[in-house]
C-alpha positions in Angstrom: 33.6 19.7 0.6 34.3 21.3 -2.9 33.9 24.8 -3.3 32.5 24.2 -6.4 29.6 21.8 -5.2 28.5 24.0 -2.4 24.7 25.3 -3.7 25.9 28.5 -3.2 28.9 28.5 -5.5 26.6 29.5 -9.0 25.5 32.5 -6.5 29.5 33.5 -5.4 30.4 33.7 -9.0 27.9 36.4 -10.0 28.7 37.9 -6.8 32.4 37.9 -7.7 31.4 39.1 -11.2 29.5 42.0 -9.9 32.5 43.0 -7.4 34.4 43.1 -10.9 32.2 45.8 -12.5 31.9 47.5 -10.2 35.8 47.5 -9.6 36.1 48.1 -13.0 33.6 51.0 -12.7 35.4 52.7 -10.3 39.2 52.6 -11.5 38.1 54.2 -14.3 36.3 57.4 -12.8 40.0 57.3 -11.1 41.5 57.6 -14.9 38.9 59.5 -16.2 37.8 61.8 -13.7 35.0 64.2 -13.4 31.7 64.1 -11.8 28.5 61.3 -12.0 25.6 63.3 -11.9 24.0 62.3 -9.5 20.0 62.4 -7.9 22.0 65.0 -5.0 24.3 66.6 -7.6 27.6 65.8 -9.4 29.9 64.0 -6.9 33.4 63.9 -7.7 34.9 60.0 -6.9 36.6 61.8 -3.5 33.1 62.1 -2.9 31.6 59.1 -3.4 34.6 57.8 -1.3 33.1 60.0 1.5 30.0 59.0 1.0 31.1 55.2 1.0 32.9 55.7 4.6 30.3 58.0 6.3 27.7 54.5 5.5 31.0 52.3 6.7 30.7 54.0 9.9 27.0 54.1 10.4 27.3 50.6 10.4 30.4 49.9 12.6 28.6 52.0 15.5 25.2 50.1 14.4 27.0 46.6 15.1 28.8 48.1 18.1 24.8 48.3 19.8 24.2 44.9 18.8 27.3 43.2 19.9 28.0 45.5 23.0 24.8 46.6 24.3 23.0 43.3 23.6 23.6 39.3 24.1 22.3 37.9 20.8 24.8 38.2 18.8 27.3 37.4 21.0 25.9 34.2 22.0 24.3 32.8 19.0 27.5 32.0 16.8 26.4 32.8 13.3 22.7 31.8 13.6 21.8 33.5 10.7 24.7 32.2 8.5 23.1 30.0 6.1 22.1 29.5 2.6 20.2 32.2 1.8 21.3 34.2 3.9 23.9 36.2 2.1 22.5 39.1 -0.3 25.0 41.0 -2.7 23.6 44.1 -3.6 25.1 46.6 -6.1 25.9 49.3 -3.5 28.1 46.0 -2.1 30.1 45.7 -5.1 30.9 49.8 -5.4 31.3 50.3 -1.7 34.5 47.2 -2.2 35.6 49.4 -4.8 35.3 52.9 -3.6 37.1 51.6 0.4 39.7 49.7 -1.8 38.4 46.6 0.2 38.7 43.1 -1.3 35.7 40.3 -2.2 36.1 37.7 -1.0 38.4 35.1 -2.4 37.4 31.5 -0.8 39.4 28.6 -0.1 39.5 25.6 -2.6 37.4 23.4 0.5 34.6 25.2 2.1 32.5 23.8 5.5 30.1 20.4 4.8 27.6 21.6 7.5 24.3 22.1 5.7 22.4 24.7 5.7 25.8 27.3 6.4 26.4 30.2 3.8 29.3 30.0 1.4 31.0 32.9 3.4 31.3 31.7 6.8 35.0 30.0 6.1 36.6 28.0 9.7 33.0 30.1 11.6 34.3 33.8 10.4 32.8 35.3 8.0 35.1 35.8 4.8 34.2 39.4 3.6 36.2 42.0 5.2 35.5 43.5 8.0 35.2 46.8 7.1 31.9 46.7 4.7 29.7 43.4 4.7 26.9 42.7 3.0 24.0 44.8 3.1 21.1 42.6 4.4 23.9 40.9 6.8 25.4 44.5 8.1 22.0 45.3 9.3 20.1 41.8 10.6 19.9 41.1 13.8 17.9 39.0 15.9 16.9 38.1 20.0 18.3 34.5 18.9 15.8 32.8 17.4 16.2 33.9 13.8 12.9 34.4 14.0 12.3 38.5 14.2 9.0 38.8 12.8 7.4 36.8 15.4 8.9 38.6 18.2 8.5 42.0 16.8 6.5 43.5 19.5 8.8 42.0 22.3 9.7 44.7 24.1 13.9 44.2 23.9 13.2 44.9 20.4 12.1 48.4 21.9 15.2 48.7 23.0 17.4 47.6 21.0 15.6 49.9 18.6 15.6 52.8 20.3 19.5 52.7 20.2 19.7 52.0 16.3 17.3 55.2 16.4 20.4 57.2 18.2 23.0 55.7 15.8 20.9 56.6 12.6 20.2 60.0 14.4 24.2 60.1 14.7 25.4 58.8 11.6 23.0 58.9 9.0 24.7 60.5 5.9 23.5 63.8 5.1 22.5 63.3 1.7 20.2 60.1 3.9 18.7 62.4 6.2 15.1 62.3 3.9 14.8 58.9 4.4 15.1 59.4 8.1 11.6 58.7 8.8 11.2 55.3 7.1 14.4 54.1 8.1 13.9 54.8 11.9 10.3 52.9 11.1 11.3 50.1 10.1 14.4 49.1 12.5 12.4 46.1 13.9 12.4 44.5 10.2 16.4 44.3 9.7 15.5 42.7 6.7 13.4 45.6 5.4 15.8 48.5 6.8 18.1 46.6 4.2 16.2 47.5 1.3 15.3 50.9 2.2 18.0 52.1 2.5 19.8 50.0 -0.6 16.7 51.5 -2.3 17.3 54.9 -1.1 21.0 54.7 -2.0 20.1 53.1 -5.6 18.0 56.5 -5.8 20.8 59.2 -4.9 23.5 57.5 -6.2 24.2 53.7 -7.6 21.8 54.2 -10.2 23.7 57.7 -11.7 27.0 55.6 -11.6 25.9 52.6 -14.2 24.5 55.9 -16.4 27.6 56.6 -16.7 29.3 53.4 -16.7 26.2 51.4 -18.6 28.8 48.5 -18.8 28.5 48.1 -15.4 24.7 47.0 -16.0 24.7 43.4 -17.3 27.0 42.8 -13.7 24.9 44.9 -11.5 21.5 43.0 -12.5 23.0 39.5 -12.3 20.2 38.2 -14.2 20.1 37.3 -18.2 16.3 36.1 -18.0 14.0 37.9 -20.0 10.2 38.4 -19.2 9.0 35.3 -21.4 11.8 33.6 -19.2 10.7 34.9 -16.0 6.8 34.2 -16.4 8.0 30.9 -17.7 9.8 30.3 -14.6 6.6 30.8 -12.7 3.7 29.1 -14.4 6.9 25.8 -13.6 7.6 27.3 -10.1 3.4 27.1 -9.6 2.5 23.6 -11.0 5.3 22.3 -8.4 3.9 24.4 -5.1 0.3 23.1 -6.7 1.7 19.3 -5.5 3.6 20.1 -2.4 2.0 19.1 0.7 0.3 21.2 3.8 -0.8 25.6 2.9 0.5 27.0 -0.2 -1.6 29.5 -0.2 0.9 32.3 0.3 3.3 31.2 -2.0 0.6 30.7 -4.9 -0.6 34.1 -4.0 3.0 35.7 -3.9 3.4 34.0 -7.7 0.6 35.4 -9.0 1.0 38.5 -7.8 5.4 38.0 -8.6 3.4 37.6 -12.4 2.4 40.6 -12.5 4.9 42.5 -11.3 6.5 41.1 -13.8 4.1 42.5 -16.4 4.5 46.2 -15.4 0.8 46.2 -13.7 0.9 47.7 -10.2 2.8 50.9 -9.7 4.1 49.5 -6.4 5.7 46.5 -8.2 9.3 47.4 -6.3 8.1 48.0 -3.1 5.8 44.8 -2.9 9.1 42.8 -4.1 10.9 44.3 -1.2 7.9 43.1 0.9 8.5 39.2 -0.8 12.6 39.5 -0.7 12.0 39.6 2.9 9.7 36.8 3.6 11.7 34.5 1.7 15.2 35.8 2.5 15.7 33.9 5.7 14.8 29.9 4.4 17.3 28.4 2.8 14.7 26.3 0.8 13.2 29.4 -1.3 16.1 29.5 -4.1 13.5 29.8 -6.7 11.4 32.0 -5.1 14.2 34.3 -4.4 15.6 33.9 -8.2 12.4 35.2 -9.1 12.7 38.5 -6.9 15.9 39.1 -7.9 15.1 38.5 -11.4 12.4 41.2 -11.4 13.7 43.7 -9.3 17.0 43.8 -12.0 14.3 44.6 -14.6 14.6 48.5 -15.7 11.1 49.0 -15.1 11.6 49.1 -11.2 15.1 50.7 -11.5 13.9 53.5 -12.4 
């Protein structure tokens, strides 16, 4: 099919805008020099590049465990590369720029298999091997795609023990205060990716946006106002009321999204991460994921 007909084409355009915004910020930083005042102290662009390279090394070691020590990823053939699985973050755009890696340029024609991620081209990920989107790099399962159902399986214990060793050896020093939380979430790779993303946001990427404010519109990927978000929640609630089957969880989550959008619960960011994991691997949940992303990008939840 033509790339513009792919159901994730708008997502691809937004990801590209985010990558360009991050590239512009890093280029300006290179030209202007100086430091970015982060939560862990002032950082030069050289130090930021070293941090990105350390994260790259961490995930290279992480994926060696998944691909060399266990058979599931080798035998799967990209079963997790589905519509809705890719989730480019601000960290991903900044890492591409700091590592001097290109954002994927996709061909005019892409696979017409239903439900396939737009970045899966000729059965290979179009992202550079040096850096894949954080959630994709962290993801693994036992071949079923349903890690939440199998997380107590002893095979997960064997995987997570080896991954814990990777964290012990390769986690960058500035992320050591988050080591216990990261280790605890290893059985749930989506939550693991969210915890790592939140940690990096607190210690670095928020500060980068503060120095280069023009990055924020691209980073947030949303022009939705609070009123727009509440209207979308109301419309989606009406749709779900008319759906067959058990919709209790959907309706409860939509009610919670409304409360989070209104700034009521203090742990709104944590609740959004939990919901993001719940809806991340099912391709029919794009409206819910759009709402979650729009609310996550609001200033009140990023501070």
